[in-house]
N, C-alpha and C positions, 0 to 999 in steps of 0.2 A: 432215742433212735428207733426207727421203725423196725419191726421184727421182719423175719425173712418172708412171711406171707404178705404179699402185696397183691391184692386181687387183680387190679388192672393198672398198667403203667400210668395212664392219664390220671387216675384217681390219686396216685401217689403224689402228684404235683400239686394237688389242692391242699396238701398237708405240710406246708412249708415251715410250720412251727417245729416240726420234728428235726432233730439234729442230723448232721451229715457225717459221712465217714470217707476215708480215702486210702489210697495205696501208695506206699513209698516207691519212688521211681527206681527202676533197676539200672538206670544210667544209660540206657540205649533206647532209641526210638523204635517202636514196633514197626514192622514192615507195612502194615495197613492200619489206618485209624479211621473210625467213623466220624464224619464231619457234619452229616445231615441225617436227621431221623424224621420221618413223616409217620405220625401216629393217627390212624383213622378209627374212631370209636363212634359208631352210628353215623350221625350227620356232622359230628365234630371232628375237625382236623387240626392237629397241633404239630407244628414244625419246629424242631430244635436245631439250632446252629451252634456248632462246637469248634473252638480253637484250642491249640495245644502250645506249650512252650518248647524250647529246644531240648529239654530232657524227656519229652514225650508225655508229660503230665498235662491234664486238662487245665486250661488257662481261663477260658470264658465259656459261658453257656447262655444263649438267649432264646426265648420262646414266648409265645402269647397263649395265655390260658383264660378262657371266658372273657375275652376282650381286654385283658390286662397284660401289659408287657413286663416280663421278668428278665432280670439280668443277674447272673451269678459270676463272681470273680473269685478265682482261687490263687492264693499265694503260698509259697513254701519257704521255710527257713529251717534248715537241718531236718530234724524229725518232727517239726511242727507244721501243721497246715492250717491256714485261716481261710474261711469261706464267708463271703458277704453276698447276701441275696437281697435285691432291691426291686420293688415293683412301682416305684414312684411315690408311694405313700408310706410304706413300712419297710424297715430294714431288719433282716435276721442275720446274726453272726454265729459262726462256729469257730472254736479254738480246739484243735485236735492234736493229740500226741500219739506217736506211733512207736512200736517196738522194733527190734532189729530185723524182723521179718516183714516190716511194712504194714503190720496189723495194728489196729487201734488199741491203745491202753486206756485212754480217757477222752471224753468228748464233752465240752462245755458249750451249750447252745443257749443263746440269749435272743428272745423274740419279745419285744416290748418289755413287760414286767415279768415275763415267764422265763425262768432259768431251768434248763433240763441238764442233769449231769448223768452220764453213762460211763460205767466202768466195766472192763472186759477181762475175762480170765480164759487162758488157752492151755491146751495140752499140745505142745509142739505148735503147729499152725492151725489146729482145730479149735474153734470157739466152743468152750464148755459152758460158760455162764456169762450173762449180761445183767448188770444191776443198774436200774434207772431210777432216779429220784427227781421229782418235779417240785421246785420251790421248797426244798427241804422236807417234803412230806414223806409218806411211807414208801420205802423202796419196793420196786417190783423186780423180781428175779425171774429170768427166763433161762432154762437149761436146754442144752442141745445134745442129741444122740447121733453118733456118726457110724457109718459103715462103708468100707471100701473107698474112703476119701471123700464121702459126701455126707452132709447132714440129712438124716432120714426122718427126724422128728424134732419138734421143739415144743416146750410147754412152759407156761407161766404159772402153773398150778391150777388154773381155771380152764384154759383153752389149750388143746393140743393140735398141732399141725403136722401132717405127714407129707413127705416129698418123694417123687419118683424121678428116675433119670434114664437116659439112653446110654449106649456104650461109647458114644463119641466124646473125645476130650473137650473140656470146656474151652470156649474161645470167645473173643469179642463178638457181641451180637446175640449170644444166647441169653436166656431169660434173666438169670441172676446177674450176669455181666452187664447187661444193658440197664437194668434197674439201678444197679449200684453206680454205674458210670454217670447216669443222668442225675441221680439224687445225691451221690456222695463223692463223685469225682474219681472213684477207684473201687477197690475190692476190700470188703471187710470180712468176707467169708470166701475162702478158696475151695471151690468144689473141683472134683476130678472130672466130672461128666456134666452133660447138658441137661438141665431140668426139663422134664416132659409133663409134669403135673404135680398138683398138690391138693390136699383137702383139709379144710378147717371147719369143723361143725358140719353143717349141711351144704357148705359151699365146696364145689369141686371145679378146679381150673385145669384145662388140658392145653398143652402147648405144642405146636407143630412148627417146623422150620423149613425154609426153602434155601437151597444151596446153589452156588454156581459150579462150574465144572472144575474149579480148584478146591471145592469143599468149603469155601467161605460162605457164611450165613448172609443171605441177601434180604430175607424177610422172616417175620415171625407172626404167627396167628395164635391168639389166646382166646379160648372159648370157655365161658362160664354160663351154663344154662342156655338162655336165648341170646346172651350178650356175646358179641364177637368183636375182637379188637385186632386190626391189621397194622403191622409196623414194617416199614421198609427202610433200608439203609443206603447211604451213599458213602463211599470210602475215598480216602486219599492214600495212595500207596507209593512207597519209595521205589 
């Protein structure tokens, strides 16, 4: 599973061998759901089209990356989620189990001959530790530190990442929410507020949001050095 620091949303999609995560449905469909995302990074535009099932869970996701068509299909049976990602050449699968809070307990990802197993430990709903093993090799352990309902740092023993937030409540369309929606179909870390930036090593990412008159996020801009990524959303509302 990819760690919380994901430099740019487009770059995340080139790492499809990484496992996926999801959120257990609350049983009611949200008032507004993102159905189209347009991601502009330099001269590259990626458009994501998303559908949902009757329970409000993501059902399919389709997009084109570097000329390749990707199709992701999500299925749910009780506390288990299965995700299949196909690009016409290769297929990646995830088998995910969730706890009673809808948070991941284990994730088994298979991509070709590579199997990645991730196990998660929580304190309440706050992720404390993630242990990931690839093809039975040496486990990598990442620990998280929380404050005021948000992860403020994470470390795998070699690299430490720090995160900052605004005072607005987290919602669909904020940085962590959209990265997790597109990559994992739901939320594996529940933050209280919206991410405004993070730093890992010499890399600093700043995030700014655009809101409509109801407070809904309509766009996100991520800036890292001279690299600027603009993301806009289209919603379907009940």
